[in-house]
C-alpha positions in Angstrom: -11.8 -12.4 10.8 -10.1 -11.9 7.3 -7.6 -14.4 6.0 -5.4 -13.8 3.0 -3.2 -16.0 0.9 -0.7 -14.5 -1.5 2.1 -16.1 -3.5 4.9 -14.8 -5.6 8.3 -15.8 -6.9 11.2 -14.0 -5.4 14.8 -14.2 -6.8 16.5 -14.5 -3.3 17.5 -17.2 -0.9 14.5 -18.5 1.0 16.1 -17.9 4.4 16.6 -14.2 3.7 13.1 -13.8 2.3 11.6 -15.6 5.3 13.7 -13.4 7.7 12.4 -10.2 6.1 8.8 -11.5 5.8 8.7 -12.3 9.5 10.4 -9.0 10.7 7.2 -7.2 11.6 9.0 -4.0 12.5 9.9 -3.7 8.8 6.5 -4.6 7.4 6.0 -0.9 6.4 9.0 -1.3 4.0 7.0 -3.7 1.8 3.3 -3.0 2.6 2.2 0.5 1.8 0.6 2.5 4.6 1.6 0.2 7.5 2.3 2.3 10.6 2.7 -0.5 13.1 2.0 -4.1 14.2 0.6 -4.9 17.7 -1.0 -7.7 19.7 1.5 -10.4 18.5 0.2 -13.6 20.1 3.4 -15.6 19.9 6.6 -16.3 17.9 6.0 -14.9 14.4 7.7 -17.9 12.8 5.2 -20.4 14.3 1.9 -21.4 12.7 -1.1 -19.9 14.4 0.5 -16.7 15.6 -1.8 -13.7 15.0 -1.1 -10.0 15.0 -2.9 -6.7 14.2 -1.6 -4.5 11.4 -2.3 -0.8 11.7 -2.5 1.4 8.6 -2.2 5.2 8.3 -2.9 7.4 5.4 -1.9 5.9 2.1 -0.5 8.4 -0.3 -2.4 8.1 -3.6 -1.4 9.6 -6.9 -5.1 9.9 -7.7 -5.8 12.0 -4.6 -2.9 14.3 -5.5 -4.4 14.7 -9.0 -7.8 15.6 -7.5 -6.2 18.2 -5.2 -4.3 19.7 -8.2 -7.5 19.8 -10.2 -9.5 21.4 -7.4 -6.9 24.1 -7.2 -7.5 25.0 -10.8 -4.7 23.1 -12.5 -5.9 20.2 -14.7 -2.7 19.9 -16.7 -1.6 16.7 -14.9 -5.1 15.1 -14.8 -5.0 12.1 -17.1 -8.8 11.8 -17.2 -10.5 12.8 -20.5 -12.8 15.9 -20.3 -16.3 15.0 -19.3 -17.6 16.9 -22.3 -16.1 15.6 -25.6 -16.0 19.2 -26.9 -14.0 20.3 -23.8 -10.3 20.6 -24.5 -9.2 21.6 -21.0 -7.8 24.8 -19.6 -6.8 27.7 -21.7 
């Protein structure tokens, strides 16, 4: 089972931050791609509580660029040409 530890500084009262962090219905507001949380084993504000986070498709700017490039438009592709003598379309 994976375990993660993350820390950051937030300019807000700790009670408001804790209330948001423990509101699993809103997890998708601050964790990209979250579609739901299930199998909550107990009160979320108690040590030892576990839950399962479900992820859907994460929209990636890179994937959008690849689709654009595959359609024949490389104008928005930030990657340099693979051949140094290539200058791009047109």
